[in-house]
C-alpha positions as CSV (number, residue, x, y, z in Angstrom):
1,M,-0.1,0.0,0.1
2,T,1.0,3.3,-1.1
3,D,1.9,6.2,1.6
4,F,0.8,9.8,1.4
5,V,-0.7,12.3,3.6
6,I,-3.7,14.4,3.5
7,K,-3.6,17.7,4.6
8,F,-6.9,19.1,5.8
9,S,-8.0,22.9,5.3
10,P,-11.1,24.6,7.0
11,P,-13.9,23.1,5.7
12,K,-15.6,24.6,2.3
13,L,-19.4,24.1,0.6
14,L,-19.0,22.4,-2.8
15,V,-22.2,22.0,-4.5
16,S,-22.7,20.0,-7.8
17,V,-24.3,22.0,-10.2
18,R,-25.7,21.0,-13.5
19,S,-26.1,24.4,-15.3
20,L,-25.6,28.6,-15.1
21,G,-28.9,29.2,-13.2
22,E,-28.1,26.0,-10.4
23,A,-24.6,27.4,-10.1
24,L,-26.0,31.2,-9.3
25,T,-28.1,29.6,-6.6
26,A,-25.1,27.9,-5.3
27,L,-23.5,31.1,-4.7
28,Q,-26.0,32.9,-3.2
29,G,-26.5,30.0,-0.9
30,G,-22.4,30.3,-0.1
31,C,-21.1,27.9,-2.0
32,D,-17.4,28.2,-2.6
33,W,-16.2,25.6,-5.2
34,L,-18.9,24.5,-8.2
35,D,-18.7,20.9,-9.4
36,V,-20.2,20.6,-13.1
37,K,-21.8,17.3,-14.1
38,E,-24.6,15.7,-15.9
39,P,-26.0,13.3,-13.7
40,S,-28.1,12.1,-16.4
41,A,-25.5,10.6,-18.3
42,G,-23.8,8.8,-14.9
43,S,-21.7,9.4,-11.9
44,L,-19.4,11.5,-14.0
45,G,-21.3,12.8,-16.7
46,A,-20.1,15.3,-18.6
47,A,-21.8,18.9,-18.8
48,S,-22.4,20.2,-22.5
49,L,-19.4,22.5,-23.7
50,S,-21.7,25.5,-23.8
51,T,-22.7,24.9,-20.2
52,L,-19.4,24.6,-19.1
53,Q,-18.6,28.0,-21.0
54,E,-21.8,29.9,-19.4
55,I,-20.4,29.0,-16.1
56,S,-16.8,30.1,-16.9
57,T,-18.1,33.3,-17.4
58,I,-18.8,33.8,-13.6
59,S,-15.7,31.6,-12.3
60,G,-14.3,34.9,-10.5
61,S,-17.2,34.8,-8.3
62,F,-16.2,31.2,-6.3
63,A,-12.9,29.8,-5.3
64,G,-12.3,27.3,-7.7
65,W,-14.3,24.8,-10.0
66,S,-13.8,21.8,-11.1
67,A,-15.8,19.3,-14.1
68,A,-16.6,15.7,-14.9
69,L,-15.2,14.7,-18.2
70,G,-16.6,11.2,-18.0
71,E,-14.6,8.2,-18.7
72,L,-11.3,8.4,-20.4
73,T,-12.7,6.1,-22.9
74,E,-15.0,8.8,-24.0
75,L,-12.4,11.6,-23.9
76,S,-11.6,12.8,-27.5
77,D,-8.4,14.6,-26.9
78,Y,-9.4,16.7,-30.1
79,Q,-12.5,17.6,-28.6
80,W,-11.1,18.8,-25.5
81,T,-7.6,20.4,-26.8
82,D,-9.6,23.7,-28.1
83,A,-12.6,23.6,-25.5
84,F,-9.8,24.0,-22.6
85,Q,-9.0,27.3,-24.5
86,T,-12.5,28.9,-23.3
87,L,-12.4,27.6,-20.0
88,P,-9.4,29.7,-18.4
89,N,-10.3,29.6,-14.7
90,L,-11.1,25.7,-14.8
91,N,-9.5,24.4,-12.0
92,M,-9.9,20.6,-12.4
93,V,-11.2,18.2,-14.1
94,K,-12.5,14.4,-12.7
95,I,-11.8,11.3,-15.3
96,G,-12.8,8.1,-14.6
97,L,-10.9,4.7,-15.3
98,S,-13.5,2.0,-16.3
99,H,-12.8,-0.3,-19.3
100,C,-9.3,1.4,-20.2
101,G,-7.6,-1.5,-20.9
102,P,-3.8,-2.0,-20.9
103,L,-2.8,1.4,-22.5
104,W,-4.4,3.4,-19.6
105,R,-2.0,4.9,-18.7
106,Q,-0.3,6.2,-22.2
107,R,-3.5,7.9,-22.5
108,L,-3.9,9.6,-19.5
109,A,0.0,10.6,-20.0
110,Q,-1.4,12.2,-23.0
111,F,-3.9,14.1,-21.3
112,R,-1.8,15.4,-18.9
113,R,0.8,16.4,-21.4
114,N,-1.6,18.1,-23.8
115,H,-3.4,20.2,-20.6
116,P,-0.8,20.9,-18.3
117,Q,-2.8,23.7,-16.6
118,I,-5.5,21.6,-15.7
119,S,-5.3,19.7,-12.9
120,L,-6.5,15.8,-12.4
121,A,-8.4,13.8,-10.3
122,M,-8.9,10.3,-10.9
123,V,-11.9,8.3,-10.1
124,Y,-11.6,4.8,-8.1
125,Y,-14.3,2.4,-8.6
126,A,-14.7,0.0,-5.6
127,D,-16.1,-2.5,-8.2
128,R,-12.8,-2.0,-10.1
129,L,-13.3,-5.8,-11.4
130,N,-16.9,-5.1,-12.2
131,T,-15.9,-2.0,-14.3
132,Q,-12.5,-3.4,-15.5
133,S,-10.1,-0.5,-14.6
134,P,-7.3,-0.5,-12.6
135,S,-6.2,-1.2,-9.0
136,W,-5.8,0.6,-6.2
137,D,-2.3,0.8,-5.9
138,E,-2.2,1.6,-9.6
139,T,-4.7,4.5,-9.4
140,I,-2.7,5.9,-6.5
141,Q,1.3,5.6,-8.6
142,A,-0.4,7.3,-11.5
143,A,-2.4,10.1,-9.3
144,Q,0.7,10.9,-7.2
145,E,3.0,11.0,-10.7
């Protein structure tokens, strides 16, 4: 098992939203961090690019924001290369590792090389055998890299 340190900071309010309207409501309620996703597309369902662009217009109003992008196998690097240019304040993206196959590390490394300005949160699946995902140790090692 890999050792790692968790640093605690004062509690912040993270709110998951699906639209600009929800984001504005969350901000009025004291939200510090917005997490944008489309739950109807799954637990890591990506919101549309237009939704992300709308929310980016108010991104100076909160401490930070993240977006779910779905599974690594669903990402088209071509699609996101241009998209990230229109989301200058996006802090982090979440990517799942299900059904990635043996080339998942190379695909992840390519994503990182192409988008060094974006922090990456990889999602580990507890039911990794059903999702054909990397092991806990492999996921932690890749996250540390």
